[in-house]
C-alpha positions, 0 to 999 in steps of 0.5 A, a space after each residue: 688576804 694581806 693588807 695593803 697598809 704600810 708605814 711611811 718608813 716601810 714605803 720609803 725602804 721599798 722605794 729605795 730597794 726599787 731604785 737600787 735595783 733599777 739604777 745599780 743592780 740592773 745596770 751592772 748585770 746588763 753590762 755583765 751579760 753584754 760582756 759575756 755575750 761578746 765572748 762568743 758561744 753562749 751555750 758553754 758560757 757560765 758567766 752569760 747564763 748566770 748573769 742572764 738568770 740574775 737579770 731575770 730575777 732582778 726584772 721580776 722583783 722590779 715588776 713586783 715592787 712597781 705593782 706593789 707600791 701602787 697598791 700600798 696605802 701609807 698610814 701615818 701617825 695621828 695624835 688621835 691614836 695616842 694611848 690606844 693600839 693601832 697600826 704603827 704602834 710599838 707594843 709591849 705585852 706581858 702574860 701571867 707568867 711575867 714573860 714579855 713580848 715587844 713588837 711593832 704592828 706594820 704591814 705585811 711587806 715590812 716583816 721580812 728578815 725582822 723579828 721586832 715587828 708583826 703584820 697587821 694581819 697576824 692574830 696577835 695584832 688583830 687582837 691588840 687593835 684598839 686596846 689601851 694600857 692594862 687591857 687584856 688581850 685574848 689570842 686564840 692559838 692552836 694550844 688554846 687561848 693565851 692572855 696578855 696584858 698591855 703594859 706599854 704603847 708608843 708610836 715611833 713615828 710620832 713627831 
């Protein structure tokens, strides 16, 4: 089950996407469908079929975003989080071989098309929650347990 948590920046991004789809994309596509329908026979009209399908896709995404935005809980930074890994933290970890990974812990709605964030539901994020600098993190993987050490914790949204 995916968490319903999101950063304020992620929430605003989803709201902006919804607004753009509703005010720009849907309006333009509706005009194209109306124009293509005015040309006559719709059964042979590729413009009509394509834009009608695109309109259905836009409407589907709009419905999803409206429902999802109602379910999400915005988690803002709190000064009490300083020094520990919680939701919204930018974390740098290092293993015994000296390899480093850096990521930000965010909600599952914010991870798409990005490689600098991980979901709060990911095993690495779950293992890191509550840890402090120099703490060891044990992450169970299909190849066995992996160990990482916390070398940096920051909160990008800290004011």
